[in-house]
DRENVO-213163 format. One record per residue (C-alpha): residue in three letters; x, y, z. Coordinates in nm, 3 decimals, always signed. Layout:
// residues N
residuo_east_north_up
ALA_X_Y_Z
...
***
This chain:
// residues 468
residuo_east_north_up
MET_+11.195_+13.748_+13.309
GLU_+11.126_+13.966_+13.007
LEU_+11.446_+13.834_+12.846
ILE_+11.322_+13.476_+12.885
ARG_+10.987_+13.559_+12.726
THR_+11.119_+13.764_+12.434
VAL_+11.448_+13.588_+12.354
VAL_+11.507_+13.254_+12.526
ILE_+11.166_+13.097_+12.461
PRO_+11.154_+13.190_+12.086
VAL_+11.511_+13.066_+12.033
VAL_+11.444_+12.733_+12.205
TYR_+11.120_+12.700_+12.008
LEU_+11.322_+12.750_+11.689
VAL_+11.568_+12.478_+11.795
ALA_+11.280_+12.245_+11.881
SER_+11.120_+12.311_+11.541
PHE_+11.448_+12.221_+11.370
LEU_+11.462_+11.897_+11.570
PHE_+11.103_+11.815_+11.470
ILE_+11.176_+11.869_+11.101
MET_+11.498_+11.666_+11.111
GLY_+11.319_+11.398_+11.312
ILE_+11.052_+11.362_+11.045
LYS_+11.321_+11.347_+10.777
TRP_+11.507_+11.070_+10.961
LEU_+11.185_+10.879_+11.024
SER_+11.154_+10.831_+10.648
SER_+11.434_+10.573_+10.652
PRO_+11.442_+10.255_+10.866
ALA_+11.815_+10.303_+10.919
THR_+11.767_+10.644_+11.085
ALA_+11.414_+10.603_+11.225
ARG_+11.532_+10.548_+11.583
LYS_+11.744_+10.862_+11.572
GLY_+11.452_+11.056_+11.424
ASN_+11.225_+10.944_+11.706
LEU_+11.478_+11.042_+11.974
TYR_+11.549_+11.384_+11.822
SER_+11.178_+11.459_+11.788
ALA_+11.125_+11.360_+12.152
LEU_+11.416_+11.583_+12.253
GLY_+11.259_+11.873_+12.064
MET_+10.929_+11.827_+12.247
PHE_+11.110_+11.798_+12.582
LEU_+11.292_+12.129_+12.522
ALA_+10.968_+12.297_+12.415
ILE_+10.786_+12.180_+12.730
VAL_+11.068_+12.278_+12.968
VAL_+11.115_+12.628_+12.828
THR_+10.739_+12.687_+12.823
LEU_+10.734_+12.631_+13.199
PHE_+10.946_+12.946_+13.236
ASP_+10.673_+13.156_+13.077
GLN_+10.573_+13.436_+13.314
HIS_+10.203_+13.366_+13.250
ILE_+10.230_+13.048_+13.454
LEU_+10.145_+13.138_+13.815
GLU_+10.113_+12.797_+13.979
PHE_+10.309_+12.483_+13.897
HIS_+10.152_+12.220_+14.122
TRP_+9.872_+12.127_+13.877
ILE_+10.122_+12.117_+13.591
MET_+10.355_+11.887_+13.784
ILE_+10.066_+11.660_+13.883
GLY_+9.964_+11.635_+13.517
LEU_+10.322_+11.567_+13.406
LEU_+10.366_+11.292_+13.666
ILE_+10.035_+11.122_+13.586
GLY_+10.092_+11.145_+13.210
SER_+10.449_+11.020_+13.236
LEU_+10.343_+10.728_+13.455
ILE_+10.072_+10.626_+13.209
GLY_+10.320_+10.657_+12.922
VAL_+10.577_+10.436_+13.094
ILE_+10.315_+10.172_+13.177
LEU_+10.190_+10.167_+12.817
ALA_+10.544_+10.147_+12.681
LEU_+10.620_+9.846_+12.901
LYS_+10.289_+9.663_+12.876
VAL_+10.160_+9.714_+12.521
GLU_+10.276_+9.444_+12.279
MET_+10.409_+9.538_+11.936
THR_+10.113_+9.358_+11.780
ALA_+9.885_+9.612_+11.951
MET_+10.063_+9.917_+11.807
PRO_+9.774_+10.007_+11.571
GLN_+9.540_+10.031_+11.870
MET_+9.801_+10.229_+12.062
VAL_+9.850_+10.479_+11.781
GLY_+9.474_+10.516_+11.747
LEU_+9.440_+10.594_+12.118
LEU_+9.726_+10.844_+12.113
ASN_+9.563_+11.027_+11.823
GLY_+9.243_+11.042_+12.026
PHE_+9.423_+11.172_+12.335
GLY_+9.583_+11.447_+12.127
GLY_+9.249_+11.555_+11.984
GLY_+9.079_+11.536_+12.323
ALA_+9.353_+11.746_+12.484
SER_+9.316_+12.013_+12.216
ALA_+8.940_+12.026_+12.267
LEU_+8.981_+12.054_+12.645
VAL_+9.232_+12.339_+12.613
GLY_+9.002_+12.516_+12.367
MET_+8.704_+12.485_+12.602
ALA_+8.910_+12.594_+12.905
GLU_+9.031_+12.901_+12.717
TYR_+8.674_+12.981_+12.613
TYR_+8.550_+12.978_+12.973
THR_+8.850_+13.186_+13.081
HIS_+8.745_+13.458_+12.836
LEU_+8.379_+13.410_+12.921
HIS_+8.450_+13.506_+13.283
HIS_+8.724_+13.764_+13.224
GLY_+8.607_+13.920_+12.900
PHE_+8.670_+13.872_+12.527
PRO_+8.899_+14.101_+12.326
ALA_+8.745_+14.396_+12.143
ASP_+8.775_+14.204_+11.815
PRO_+8.704_+13.840_+11.910
ILE_+8.695_+13.695_+11.557
LYS_+9.046_+13.546_+11.556
LEU_+9.002_+13.397_+11.904
THR_+8.653_+13.255_+11.851
VAL_+8.739_+13.104_+11.512
ALA_+9.046_+12.936_+11.664
ILE_+8.843_+12.807_+11.960
GLY_+8.570_+12.679_+11.728
LEU_+8.818_+12.493_+11.507
SER_+9.001_+12.354_+11.811
LEU_+8.676_+12.218_+11.953
LEU_+8.554_+12.084_+11.618
ILE_+8.872_+11.907_+11.505
GLY_+8.969_+11.795_+11.855
ALA_+8.629_+11.641_+11.933
VAL_+8.603_+11.470_+11.593
THR_+8.953_+11.328_+11.637
PHE_+8.877_+11.207_+11.990
THR_+8.563_+11.004_+11.916
GLY_+8.682_+10.901_+11.570
SER_+9.002_+10.761_+11.719
LEU_+8.807_+10.576_+11.988
ILE_+8.597_+10.409_+11.717
ALA_+8.915_+10.324_+11.524
PHE_+9.062_+10.175_+11.843
GLY_+8.742_+9.977_+11.896
LYS_+8.751_+9.836_+11.543
LEU_+9.116_+9.735_+11.576
GLN_+9.062_+9.585_+11.922
GLY_+8.751_+9.396_+11.814
LEU_+8.522_+9.595_+12.045
VAL_+8.346_+9.749_+11.744
THR_+8.270_+9.557_+11.425
GLY_+8.544_+9.585_+11.165
LYS_+8.287_+9.571_+10.887
VAL_+8.156_+9.872_+10.698
VAL_+7.862_+10.016_+10.894
LYS_+7.593_+10.181_+10.684
PHE_+7.239_+10.298_+10.756
PRO_+6.972_+10.493_+10.563
PHE_+7.043_+10.864_+10.501
GLN_+7.391_+10.828_+10.650
ASN_+7.568_+11.064_+10.411
PRO_+7.294_+11.333_+10.415
LEU_+7.306_+11.320_+10.797
ASN_+7.681_+11.376_+10.794
VAL_+7.639_+11.672_+10.558
LEU_+7.373_+11.821_+10.788
LEU_+7.602_+11.779_+11.089
VAL_+7.890_+11.950_+10.907
LEU_+7.660_+12.240_+10.814
ALA_+7.543_+12.253_+11.176
VAL_+7.896_+12.286_+11.318
ILE_+7.985_+12.554_+11.063
THR_+7.669_+12.743_+11.160
LEU_+7.753_+12.713_+11.531
ILE_+8.107_+12.843_+11.474
VAL_+7.971_+13.145_+11.283
MET_+7.709_+13.210_+11.552
GLY_+7.980_+13.176_+11.816
ILE_+8.174_+13.455_+11.645
ILE_+7.865_+13.678_+11.646
ASP_+7.761_+13.594_+12.004
PRO_+8.069_+13.462_+12.188
VAL_+7.912_+13.487_+12.535
ASN_+7.646_+13.227_+12.448
GLN_+7.812_+12.918_+12.595
TRP_+7.541_+12.684_+12.464
LEU_+7.663_+12.745_+12.111
TYR_+8.003_+12.602_+12.206
ILE_+7.857_+12.319_+12.411
GLY_+7.640_+12.226_+12.112
LEU_+7.946_+12.248_+11.885
VAL_+8.133_+11.998_+12.103
GLY_+7.836_+11.760_+12.119
ILE_+7.776_+11.755_+11.743
SER_+8.150_+11.724_+11.674
LEU_+8.172_+11.421_+11.905
LEU_+7.883_+11.258_+11.717
LEU_+8.038_+11.350_+11.382
GLY_+8.364_+11.176_+11.477
VAL_+8.175_+10.853_+11.542
LEU_+7.974_+10.870_+11.219
LEU_+8.277_+10.952_+11.003
VAL_+8.482_+10.651_+11.116
LEU_+8.207_+10.389_+11.149
PRO_+8.173_+10.339_+10.768
ILE_+8.546_+10.269_+10.732
GLY_+8.619_+9.896_+10.711
GLY_+8.884_+9.725_+10.922
ALA_+9.121_+9.675_+10.629
ASP_+9.113_+10.050_+10.558
MET_+9.237_+10.133_+10.906
PRO_+9.586_+10.234_+10.781
VAL_+9.422_+10.522_+10.596
ALA_+9.194_+10.605_+10.890
ILE_+9.484_+10.604_+11.137
SER_+9.700_+10.834_+10.922
LEU_+9.403_+11.068_+10.861
LEU_+9.319_+11.086_+11.232
ASN_+9.686_+11.151_+11.301
SER_+9.660_+11.448_+11.067
TYR_+9.345_+11.565_+11.245
SER_+9.523_+11.554_+11.581
GLY_+9.798_+11.774_+11.439
LEU_+9.550_+12.023_+11.295
ALA_+9.368_+12.031_+11.630
GLY_+9.697_+12.108_+11.801
ALA_+9.774_+12.386_+11.554
ALA_+9.430_+12.539_+11.610
THR_+9.489_+12.524_+11.986
GLY_+9.821_+12.701_+11.930
PHE_+9.629_+12.992_+11.781
VAL_+9.388_+12.982_+12.076
ILE_+9.661_+13.022_+12.339
ASP_+9.897_+13.214_+12.108
ASN_+10.177_+12.955_+12.126
ASN_+10.400_+12.940_+11.819
MET_+10.554_+12.604_+11.910
LEU_+10.214_+12.437_+11.920
ILE_+10.124_+12.590_+11.585
ILE_+10.447_+12.467_+11.423
ALA_+10.430_+12.116_+11.572
GLY_+10.061_+12.081_+11.486
ALA_+10.118_+12.199_+11.130
LEU_+10.402_+11.948_+11.083
VAL_+10.190_+11.660_+11.213
GLY_+9.888_+11.772_+11.012
ALA_+10.081_+11.809_+10.687
SER_+10.275_+11.482_+10.723
GLY_+9.953_+11.298_+10.810
ILE_+9.774_+11.431_+10.502
ILE_+10.069_+11.337_+10.279
LEU_+10.081_+10.986_+10.428
THR_+9.705_+10.951_+10.380
GLN_+9.738_+11.040_+10.012
ILE_+10.022_+10.789_+9.972
MET_+9.809_+10.515_+10.130
CYS_+9.512_+10.596_+9.907
LYS_+9.735_+10.590_+9.600
ALA_+9.867_+10.249_+9.708
MET_+9.507_+10.122_+9.692
ASN_+9.420_+10.316_+9.375
ARG_+9.128_+10.473_+9.559
SER_+9.023_+10.823_+9.651
LEU_+9.005_+10.934_+10.011
MET_+8.630_+10.984_+9.974
ASN_+8.593_+10.626_+9.851
VAL_+8.769_+10.500_+10.164
LEU_+8.566_+10.722_+10.397
LEU_+8.241_+10.598_+10.243
GLY_+8.339_+10.229_+10.264
GLY_+8.382_+10.205_+9.889
TRP_+8.454_+9.831_+9.862
ALA_+8.167_+9.722_+10.082
ASN_+7.927_+9.640_+9.800
ALA_+8.144_+9.668_+9.492
GLY_+8.303_+9.328_+9.534
SER_+7.988_+9.120_+9.555
ALA_+7.928_+9.087_+9.182
ALA_+8.290_+9.005_+9.112
ALA_+8.290_+8.751_+9.391
ASP_+7.980_+8.581_+9.256
THR_+8.131_+8.564_+8.907
ALA_+8.454_+8.414_+9.030
SER_+8.285_+8.160_+9.250
GLY_+8.091_+8.027_+8.954
LYS_+8.403_+7.907_+8.776
ASP_+8.540_+7.553_+8.797
LEU_+8.835_+7.641_+9.019
VAL_+9.083_+7.390_+9.159
VAL_+9.299_+7.449_+9.464
LYS_+9.621_+7.257_+9.527
SER_+9.732_+7.222_+9.889
ILE_+10.058_+7.114_+10.046
ASP_+10.166_+6.991_+10.390
SER_+10.464_+7.095_+10.601
GLU_+10.683_+6.798_+10.502
GLU_+10.641_+6.858_+10.129
LEU_+10.690_+7.230_+10.181
ALA_+11.017_+7.173_+10.367
MET_+11.144_+6.972_+10.070
LEU_+11.060_+7.260_+9.835
PHE_+11.240_+7.515_+10.054
SER_+11.545_+7.290_+10.085
GLY_+11.607_+7.329_+9.713
ALA_+11.528_+7.702_+9.687
SER_+11.800_+7.959_+9.623
ARG_+11.588_+8.277_+9.629
VAL_+11.286_+8.325_+9.857
ILE_+11.063_+8.627_+9.909
ILE_+10.827_+8.643_+10.207
VAL_+10.515_+8.860_+10.180
PRO_+10.363_+8.932_+10.524
GLY_+10.004_+9.047_+10.569
TYR_+9.744_+9.105_+10.835
GLY_+9.716_+8.729_+10.894
MET_+10.072_+8.729_+11.026
ALA_+9.985_+9.009_+11.267
VAL_+9.669_+8.838_+11.393
ALA_+9.852_+8.510_+11.454
GLN_+10.154_+8.693_+11.602
ALA_+10.372_+8.481_+11.376
GLN_+10.656_+8.731_+11.330
HIS_+10.899_+8.540_+11.555
ALA_+10.827_+8.212_+11.377
VAL_+10.885_+8.392_+11.046
LYS_+11.220_+8.524_+11.173
GLU_+11.319_+8.169_+11.271
LEU_+11.221_+8.051_+10.922
MET_+11.442_+8.320_+10.769
ASP_+11.736_+8.209_+10.986
LEU_+11.690_+7.842_+10.893
LEU_+11.676_+7.922_+10.522
GLN_+11.979_+8.151_+10.536
LYS_+12.179_+7.878_+10.711
ASN_+12.101_+7.664_+10.407
GLY_+12.244_+7.935_+10.179
THR_+11.905_+8.072_+10.065
ASP_+11.867_+8.443_+9.991
VAL_+11.561_+8.560_+10.189
ARG_+11.391_+8.898_+10.147
PHE_+11.062_+9.052_+10.258
ALA_+10.823_+9.238_+10.028
ILE_+10.613_+9.499_+10.210
HIS_+10.296_+9.642_+10.055
PRO_+10.218_+10.000_+10.168
VAL_+9.874_+9.909_+10.303
ALA_+9.953_+9.568_+10.452
GLY_+9.817_+9.541_+10.805
ARG_+9.609_+9.787_+11.002
MET_+9.829_+10.095_+11.022
PRO_+10.110_+10.254_+10.819
GLY_+10.429_+10.052_+10.866
HIS_+10.248_+9.773_+11.054
MET_+10.452_+9.491_+10.897
ASN_+10.779_+9.681_+10.939
ILE_+10.714_+9.720_+11.312
LEU_+10.630_+9.354_+11.366
LEU_+10.934_+9.233_+11.172
ALA_+11.159_+9.481_+11.353
GLU_+11.031_+9.342_+11.684
SER_+11.147_+8.995_+11.581
ASN_+11.487_+9.140_+11.481
VAL_+11.454_+9.098_+11.105
PRO_+11.729_+9.326_+10.963
TYR_+11.601_+9.644_+10.800
GLU_+11.800_+9.574_+10.485
ARG_+11.594_+9.257_+10.431
LEU_+11.273_+9.464_+10.395
TYR_+11.183_+9.595_+10.049
ALA_+10.906_+9.829_+9.936
LEU_+10.673_+9.730_+9.651
GLU_+10.848_+9.939_+9.387
ASP_+11.191_+9.808_+9.486
ILE_+11.115_+9.436_+9.469
ASN_+10.829_+9.388_+9.224
ASP_+11.057_+9.320_+8.928
ASP_+11.244_+9.048_+9.121
PHE_+10.955_+8.803_+9.158
ARG_+11.024_+8.659_+8.810
ASN_+11.363_+8.537_+8.933
THR_+11.235_+8.402_+9.265
ASP_+11.214_+8.029_+9.336
ILE_+10.951_+8.052_+9.612
THR_+10.733_+8.338_+9.731
LEU_+10.573_+8.273_+10.069
VAL_+10.254_+8.476_+10.123
ILE_+10.156_+8.489_+10.491
GLY_+9.808_+8.622_+10.556
ALA_+9.800_+8.868_+10.266
ASN_+9.510_+8.864_+10.020
ASP_+9.394_+9.161_+9.812
VAL_+9.746_+9.309_+9.786
VAL_+9.861_+8.998_+9.592
ASN_+9.547_+8.944_+9.380
PRO_+9.634_+8.942_+9.005
ALA_+9.279_+9.064_+8.932
ALA_+9.409_+9.412_+9.011
ARG_+9.611_+9.389_+8.688
SER_+9.392_+9.180_+8.460
ASN_+9.023_+9.215_+8.551
ALA_+8.881_+9.554_+8.458
SER_+8.551_+9.470_+8.630
SER_+8.720_+9.399_+8.963
PRO_+8.676_+9.659_+9.240
ILE_+9.053_+9.649_+9.302
PHE_+9.147_+9.693_+8.933
GLY_+9.436_+9.935_+8.903
MET_+9.555_+9.893_+9.262
PRO_+9.933_+9.841_+9.276
ILE_+9.997_+9.485_+9.393
LEU_+10.296_+9.267_+9.465
ASN_+10.353_+9.052_+9.153
VAL_+10.393_+8.730_+9.348
ASP_+10.223_+8.527_+9.073
TYR_+10.532_+8.581_+8.854
SER_+10.737_+8.362_+9.091
LYS_+10.822_+8.004_+8.997
THR_+10.627_+7.876_+9.299
VAL_+10.388_+8.061_+9.530
ILE_+10.302_+7.927_+9.875
VAL_+10.001_+8.089_+10.042
VAL_+9.960_+8.046_+10.418
LYS_+9.593_+8.097_+10.500
ARG_+9.333_+7.975_+10.749
SER_+9.067_+7.919_+10.485
MET_+8.957_+8.017_+10.135
ASN_+8.762_+8.320_+10.259
THR_+8.787_+8.635_+10.051
GLY_+8.979_+8.943_+10.157
TYR_+8.835_+9.281_+10.252
ALA_+8.740_+9.362_+9.891
GLY_+8.506_+9.061_+9.895
ILE_+8.637_+8.900_+9.576
GLU_+8.800_+8.568_+9.500
ASN_+9.177_+8.579_+9.473
GLU_+9.285_+8.444_+9.132
LEU_+9.627_+8.371_+9.279
PHE_+9.492_+8.080_+9.484
TYR_+9.387_+7.888_+9.172
MET_+9.696_+7.938_+8.956
ASP_+9.909_+7.645_+8.842
ASN_+10.215_+7.766_+9.032
THR_+10.030_+7.826_+9.361
LEU_+10.012_+7.585_+9.655
MET_+9.789_+7.651_+9.957
TYR_+9.933_+7.579_+10.301
PHE_+9.632_+7.593_+10.532
GLY_+9.645_+7.679_+10.901
ASP_+9.705_+7.951_+11.156
ALA_+10.015_+8.138_+11.042
LYS_+10.208_+8.089_+11.366
ASP_+10.132_+7.717_+11.389
ALA_+10.183_+7.659_+11.016
ILE_+10.523_+7.831_+11.006
GLY_+10.618_+7.654_+11.330
ARG_+10.548_+7.313_+11.171
LEU_+10.750_+7.412_+10.866
ASN_+11.041_+7.520_+11.086
ASN_+11.037_+7.186_+11.268
GLU_+11.050_+7.000_+10.937
LEU_+11.341_+7.214_+10.818
LYS_+11.529_+7.149_+11.142
GLY_+11.477_+6.776_+11.092
LYS_+11.633_+6.796_+10.746
ALA_+11.930_+7.005_+10.860
***
């Protein structure tokens, strides 16, 4: 048994860590993403199995009950949850991870409360405090994110008087409670208070984040869940948990920074709902101009596509809401049969979570090689006959390049306005999340194709079939 604890478990943990690292590396490419996911899952499976051989485990029946219940829930979710609901699913999983870390931290605290703390409790109490803080914040914050994505909580920026000072006071309060918990670890009310304030803090930190900023919120909460796991690893002295948590935490932070850069905004600006009020003046200015919109119907649009050689499709949140990805795939097939080159341009923050558009298009079997990132396709719009924008708004607004007073000025956008013809599929002329008019809609080379994305693309497909 000593051999298992001192040799076998560390070696398997090392192998699992290698699989995690390689899994993350493979996840960076669509071509190897599936393999990366499988290898990461294998690493976690090995880590769980070998941990069960630890001599500190005296009874297995509760562990097996937990494994069976968790596995059953996982299988049900995998079979029932639609791809369009993946942002909500990811948000919930982040919350479960944070909640689990907080529960383990609290359980470990009560174990030491009844059986005694070590002579020098600083390391243990700091780890427990951080596990409770980060885990509880992640849990309630992720539930709010899930609620916003599911429509149970308003997707708008929520603000109230003294909101930021209150958050600062709560942060100071949890720091104070952690310090007091180090000094007086047997006072359980300090830790109960820490959990309560942390749960409230998670709600207040995510409420101000608007629905369109959910990709950043999801990646940040993912990072939090990893950090909570790492802190819990220190609590129970498990190296595998520390390594896995650190990997998730670091990758989540890096992804969050990438998302913020893609919007030309700071993380603090996103957390404080930075576009909530900034766009109003710009919107008022734009609406005062004498702007003319040109619309087109499905029959005319089919004629345009029949003569196009190069087409780029730009999907956005509107495609996700309408669940139009299968209709879009059918459109791609119809155009390719006519000899048209069809590609997809994906903006980093399109949708409601990182990679949202990629997931939806993959579900409808759009080949990975047809999907291009912003930096890989932006120069090609000048040579494109038709760019079809489906439910995207701020990420294609030329004001980000030309209007220094615009709240989105400096944000990298897809240069769709450089195309010979731009078709915008949209329900109405409502503004995007930034709250400003989109100059693209009023340009000479832009035609508006109004309607629900799924129905609109379906009508277009029927017209194209009739002309085949």
